[in-house]
C-alpha positions as CSV (number, residue, x, y, z in Angstrom):
1,M,107.3,104.7,-67.7
2,Y,104.1,105.8,-69.3
3,E,102.2,103.0,-71.0
4,K,99.9,103.9,-73.9
5,P,96.4,102.7,-73.1
6,T,94.8,100.2,-75.4
7,Y,91.9,101.0,-77.6
8,E,89.6,99.0,-75.3
9,E,90.8,101.0,-72.2
10,L,90.2,104.3,-73.9
11,E,86.8,103.2,-75.0
12,K,85.9,102.2,-71.4
13,R,87.1,105.5,-70.0
14,I,85.2,107.5,-72.6
15,L,82.1,105.5,-71.7
16,E,82.6,106.2,-67.9
17,L,83.0,109.9,-68.6
18,E,79.8,109.9,-70.7
19,K,77.9,108.2,-67.9
20,A,79.3,110.7,-65.4
21,E,78.3,113.7,-67.5
22,F,74.8,112.2,-68.0
23,A,74.5,111.7,-64.2
24,R,75.7,115.3,-63.6
25,E,73.2,116.7,-66.1
26,N,70.4,114.6,-64.3
27,V,71.5,116.0,-61.0
28,L,71.5,119.6,-62.3
29,T,68.1,119.0,-63.8
30,E,66.8,117.7,-60.5
31,L,68.3,120.6,-58.6
32,D,66.6,123.0,-61.0
33,E,63.3,121.2,-60.5
34,V,63.7,121.3,-56.7
35,E,64.6,125.0,-56.9
36,D,61.6,125.8,-59.1
37,H,59.4,123.8,-56.7
38,Y,60.7,125.7,-53.6
39,H,60.5,129.0,-55.4
40,L,56.9,128.3,-56.2
41,I,56.2,127.5,-52.6
42,Y,58.1,130.6,-51.5
43,K,56.0,132.7,-53.8
44,S,52.7,131.1,-52.9
45,I,53.1,131.0,-49.1
46,L,50.5,133.2,-47.4
47,E,52.8,134.5,-44.7
48,A,55.1,137.4,-45.4
49,V,58.7,136.0,-45.9
50,L,61.9,137.9,-46.1
51,V,65.5,136.8,-46.5
52,A,68.3,138.8,-45.0
53,D,72.1,138.5,-45.0
54,V,74.2,138.3,-41.8
55,N,74.1,142.1,-41.5
56,R,70.3,142.0,-41.4
57,R,69.9,143.6,-44.8
58,I,67.0,142.4,-46.9
59,I,68.0,140.5,-50.0
60,N,64.7,138.9,-51.0
61,C,61.0,138.8,-50.1
62,N,57.9,137.0,-51.4
63,P,54.6,138.6,-52.8
64,A,52.9,138.2,-49.4
65,F,55.5,140.4,-47.9
66,T,54.8,143.1,-50.5
67,D,51.0,142.8,-49.8
68,L,51.5,143.1,-46.1
69,F,54.1,145.9,-45.8
70,G,53.4,147.8,-49.0
71,Y,57.0,147.8,-50.3
72,A,57.7,146.7,-53.9
73,P,60.6,144.3,-54.1
74,N,62.9,147.0,-55.6
75,E,62.1,149.4,-52.8
76,I,62.9,147.0,-50.0
77,M,66.0,145.2,-51.3
78,G,69.2,146.2,-49.5
79,K,67.4,148.0,-46.7
80,P,68.0,147.1,-43.1
81,T,65.3,145.0,-41.4
82,R,64.9,147.6,-38.8
83,C,62.7,149.5,-41.3
84,I,59.8,147.0,-40.8
85,Y,59.7,147.3,-37.0
86,E,57.8,150.0,-35.1
87,T,60.8,151.3,-33.1
88,E,64.6,151.1,-33.1
89,E,64.3,149.4,-29.7
90,E,62.1,146.6,-31.1
91,S,64.8,146.0,-33.9
92,K,67.6,145.9,-31.3
93,K,65.7,143.5,-29.1
94,I,65.3,141.1,-32.1
95,G,69.0,141.6,-33.0
96,N,70.0,140.6,-29.5
97,K,67.7,137.6,-29.7
98,I,69.4,136.6,-33.0
99,K,72.8,136.7,-31.4
100,E,71.6,134.7,-28.3
101,N,70.2,131.9,-30.4
102,I,72.7,131.8,-33.2
103,D,73.8,128.2,-32.3
104,G,70.2,127.0,-32.4
105,H,67.7,126.4,-35.2
106,G,65.7,129.6,-34.8
107,F,63.2,131.2,-32.5
108,F,59.7,132.7,-32.4
109,I,58.9,136.3,-31.3
110,A,55.9,138.6,-31.2
111,T,56.4,142.3,-31.7
112,Q,55.1,145.5,-33.3
113,Y,55.7,146.1,-37.1
114,K,55.4,149.2,-39.3
115,K,54.2,149.3,-42.9
116,K,55.5,151.6,-45.6
117,S,52.4,153.8,-44.9
118,G,53.5,154.1,-41.3
119,Q,50.6,152.0,-40.0
120,V,51.7,149.9,-37.0
121,F,50.3,146.4,-36.4
122,P,51.0,143.5,-34.0
123,G,52.7,140.4,-35.5
124,E,54.4,137.1,-34.9
125,E,57.7,136.1,-36.6
126,N,59.5,132.9,-36.9
127,I,63.2,133.5,-37.6
128,H,65.5,130.7,-38.8
129,Y,69.2,130.7,-39.7
130,I,70.6,130.0,-43.1
131,K,73.8,128.0,-42.8
132,N,76.4,126.8,-45.3
133,S,77.8,123.2,-45.5
134,H,80.2,124.0,-42.7
135,G,77.5,125.1,-40.3
136,K,78.4,128.8,-40.6
137,V,75.4,131.3,-40.5
138,T,75.2,133.1,-43.8
139,G,71.8,134.7,-43.5
140,L,68.4,134.8,-42.0
141,I,64.9,133.9,-43.1
142,G,61.8,135.2,-41.3
143,S,58.1,134.5,-41.8
144,I,55.8,137.2,-40.4
145,R,52.1,136.9,-39.6
146,D,49.7,139.8,-39.0
147,I,47.8,139.0,-35.8
148,T,45.7,142.2,-35.6
149,E,42.4,140.4,-36.1
150,R,43.3,137.8,-33.5
151,R,44.3,140.4,-31.0
152,Q,41.0,142.2,-31.6
153,K,39.1,139.0,-31.0
154,E,41.2,138.3,-27.9
155,E,40.6,141.8,-26.5
156,A,36.8,141.5,-27.3
157,L,36.8,138.2,-25.5
158,R,38.7,139.5,-22.6
159,K,36.3,142.4,-22.2
160,S,33.3,140.1,-22.5
161,E,34.7,137.8,-19.9
162,M,35.5,140.7,-17.6
163,R,31.9,142.0,-18.0
164,Y,30.4,138.6,-17.3
165,R,32.8,138.0,-14.4
166,L,31.9,141.4,-13.0
167,L,28.2,140.5,-13.3
168,A,28.7,137.0,-11.8
169,D,30.8,138.3,-9.0
170,N,28.3,141.0,-7.9
171,V,24.9,139.4,-8.5
172,S,23.0,138.3,-5.4
173,D,22.0,135.0,-7.0
174,V,24.7,132.3,-7.2
175,I,25.9,131.5,-10.7
176,W,27.7,128.2,-11.2
177,T,28.9,125.8,-13.8
178,M,29.4,122.0,-13.4
179,D,30.9,119.3,-15.6
180,A,29.3,116.1,-16.6
181,D,30.7,114.3,-13.5
182,Q,28.8,116.7,-11.2
183,R,31.9,118.6,-10.2
184,F,31.7,122.4,-9.8
185,T,33.9,124.3,-12.2
186,Y,32.9,127.8,-11.2
187,V,31.0,129.3,-8.3
188,S,30.3,133.0,-7.9
189,P,31.3,134.8,-4.7
190,S,27.6,135.2,-3.7
191,I,27.8,131.5,-2.5
192,V,29.2,133.0,0.8
193,K,25.9,134.7,1.6
194,L,23.8,131.7,0.3
195,L,25.5,128.8,2.0
196,G,28.4,130.2,4.0
197,Y,31.1,128.6,1.8
198,T,33.8,130.5,0.0
199,P,34.0,129.9,-3.7
200,E,37.1,127.8,-3.2
201,E,35.4,125.6,-0.6
202,A,32.3,125.3,-2.8
203,L,34.5,124.0,-5.7
204,Q,35.7,121.2,-3.5
205,S,32.2,120.3,-2.3
206,S,29.9,117.7,-3.9
207,L,26.2,118.0,-4.5
208,K,25.7,115.2,-2.0
209,N,27.3,117.4,0.8
210,I,25.2,120.5,0.2
211,L,21.8,119.0,-0.6
212,T,19.4,117.1,1.7
213,P,19.0,113.4,0.7
214,E,15.6,114.1,-0.9
215,S,16.8,117.0,-2.9
216,Y,19.9,115.2,-4.0
217,E,17.8,112.3,-5.3
218,K,15.7,114.8,-7.2
219,V,18.7,116.5,-8.8
220,V,20.4,113.2,-9.7
221,E,17.2,112.0,-11.4
222,V,17.2,115.0,-13.6
223,I,20.9,114.6,-14.5
224,T,20.5,110.9,-15.2
225,K,17.6,111.5,-17.5
226,A,19.5,114.1,-19.4
227,I,22.5,111.9,-19.9
228,V,20.4,108.9,-20.9
229,T,18.5,111.1,-23.4
230,E,21.8,112.3,-24.8
231,N,23.3,108.7,-25.1
232,E,20.2,107.2,-26.7
233,H,19.1,109.9,-29.1
234,R,22.2,112.1,-29.4
235,T,19.9,115.1,-28.9
236,L,19.9,117.1,-25.8
237,S,16.9,119.2,-24.9
238,D,17.6,123.0,-24.6
239,V,14.7,123.4,-22.2
240,T,15.7,125.3,-19.1
241,R,14.8,123.4,-16.0
242,N,13.5,124.8,-12.7
243,L,13.9,122.9,-9.5
244,E,13.1,123.7,-5.9
245,V,15.6,122.0,-3.6
246,E,16.7,122.1,0.0
247,H,20.3,123.1,0.7
248,I,22.4,122.4,3.8
249,R,24.4,125.5,4.8
250,K,27.9,125.3,6.1
251,D,26.6,126.0,9.7
252,G,24.1,123.0,9.3
253,G,21.1,125.2,8.7
254,K,18.7,124.4,5.8
255,I,17.3,126.8,3.2
256,Y,15.1,126.4,0.2
257,V,16.7,127.2,-3.1
258,E,15.3,127.6,-6.6
259,I,17.7,126.3,-9.3
260,T,17.4,127.3,-12.9
261,T,19.7,125.2,-15.0
262,S,20.5,124.5,-18.6
263,F,22.7,122.0,-20.3
264,V,26.1,122.9,-21.9
265,R,27.5,121.3,-25.0
266,N,31.1,121.1,-26.2
267,E,32.4,122.2,-29.6
268,D,31.1,118.9,-31.0
269,G,27.6,119.6,-29.8
270,L,27.8,116.8,-27.1
271,F,26.6,117.2,-23.5
272,S,29.5,118.4,-21.3
273,G,27.9,119.9,-18.2
274,F,25.5,122.4,-16.7
275,I,25.2,126.1,-16.1
276,G,22.8,127.3,-13.4
277,I,21.6,130.1,-11.2
278,S,20.6,129.4,-7.5
279,R,18.3,131.8,-5.6
280,D,17.3,131.7,-2.0
281,I,13.5,131.2,-1.8
282,T,13.3,130.4,2.0
283,K,11.2,133.5,2.8
284,R,9.0,132.8,-0.2
285,K,8.5,129.2,0.9
286,Q,7.7,130.3,4.5
287,I,5.1,132.8,3.1
288,E,3.6,130.1,0.8
289,E,3.4,127.6,3.8
290,Q,1.8,130.3,6.0
291,R,-0.6,131.1,3.1
292,D,-1.5,127.4,2.7
293,K,-2.1,127.1,6.4
294,S,-4.3,130.2,6.5
295,I,-6.3,128.8,3.6
296,L,-6.8,125.5,5.4
297,D,-7.8,127.3,8.5
298,L,-10.2,129.4,6.6
299,Q,-11.7,126.4,4.8
300,Q,-12.1,124.7,8.2
301,A,-13.8,127.7,9.6
302,L,-16.1,128.1,6.6
303,S,-17.0,124.4,6.8
304,E,-18.2,125.0,10.4
305,V,-20.1,128.1,9.7
306,K,-23.9,127.7,9.2
307,K,-25.9,130.6,7.8
308,L,-29.5,131.3,7.3
309,S,-30.7,132.6,3.9
310,G,-33.8,132.7,1.8
311,L,-37.5,133.1,2.8
312,L,-38.5,131.7,6.2
313,P,-42.2,130.9,6.8
314,I,-43.1,132.1,10.3
315,C,-46.4,132.0,12.2
316,S,-47.9,135.4,12.8
317,Y,-49.2,134.4,16.2
318,C,-46.9,131.9,17.9
319,K,-43.8,132.8,15.8
320,K,-43.0,129.2,15.0
321,I,-41.0,128.6,11.9
322,R,-41.8,125.9,9.3
323,D,-38.8,123.9,8.2
324,D,-38.2,122.5,4.7
325,K,-39.9,119.2,5.8
326,G,-43.1,121.0,6.6
327,Y,-42.8,120.8,10.4
328,W,-43.3,123.8,12.7
329,N,-40.5,124.5,15.2
330,Q,-39.9,126.9,17.9
331,I,-37.9,129.8,16.5
332,E,-35.0,129.3,18.9
333,K,-34.8,125.6,18.0
334,Y,-34.7,126.3,14.3
335,I,-32.1,129.0,14.6
336,H,-29.9,126.8,16.8
337,E,-30.0,124.0,14.3
338,H,-29.2,126.2,11.4
339,S,-26.5,128.4,12.9
340,D,-24.0,128.4,15.7
341,V,-26.1,130.8,17.8
342,K,-26.8,129.8,21.4
343,F,-29.7,131.2,23.4
344,S,-29.8,132.6,26.9
345,H,-33.4,133.2,28.1
346,G,-34.7,136.3,29.8
347,I,-37.9,138.4,29.9
348,C,-38.5,141.8,28.3
349,Q,-40.2,144.7,30.2
350,E,-43.6,144.4,28.4
351,C,-43.8,140.6,29.0
352,A,-42.9,141.1,32.6
353,K,-45.7,143.5,33.2
354,K,-48.1,141.4,31.3
355,H,-47.3,138.0,32.9
356,Y,-45.9,139.0,36.3
357,P,-47.5,142.3,37.3
358,E,-47.2,141.4,41.0
359,L,-43.4,141.2,40.8
360,N,-42.8,144.8,39.7
361,L,-39.7,143.6,37.9
362,Y,-39.4,146.9,36.0
363,D,-40.1,150.3,37.6
364,D,-41.9,153.0,35.6
């Protein structure tokens, strides 16, 4: 049997309803604020964003989409998403991807896009599913980024790397890079001719194994000074260093090598390794050593050579020569002392007739 509520009960219920209505209004206000907030983000995001239904028909897009593709919102609404891809095949490929990942949160894909003008460009797209409270997919949202500039930079970098690799792989000198721990990180193929190692073998070798002990100490001293300078002053000299070292070939032979090396910095400007060029100077060293030996031999020979020069006082009668001390000496004695000439005595025809006429040493 229905009991009529008391005045107090009615007043209590009215108060509860008022509170509930106030709470509902607060929730609606908050929802509006959240919606406005996300709408602002949606409009301000730099990437092109589009929203599509489950049939992949566009139902919304942001200003960045209009800027990228050239479609005004009223031109693109209701159109199938295939209109923004370069080919029908690209659109089908993405459609298949959507079906394959429909139970997931979304996926990332790179493909070719087409603007309203017909211009094609490379892009990346993040596609996410819009689901209702029951987990059923009700639409799609995709954010698209134009990667034309990045692709151009990547292609330029690839071509640059290819040119430098071609140069490094074909130059007769050995080009190499090394990290701060003295481990090779790259060695050009010309290492085969220089030391007999393949590039792969060289990468596994250490400086200590391919340098003579004296040369290794010299190189380590340069490296140590560079690192100490870097640690103490935080400034690394950009001066290129030239070193002449003696290498040990794979077959055990030794060759002289000129190393031209510079320091390498990382993106923070700190010392991270070395880059260098090694050139075989064995023949040059041999020529230099032969030249030095020849110079020494010539200097030795010149030191032993005595020469006569200047004005010599000689007696008109006896032909004696006066030395620098004022003494008169026999001509053969003076010449012997001032040169390397040795005398063998004989007698000329006139003197023989004059002094030994009876001997008839010379016939008429």
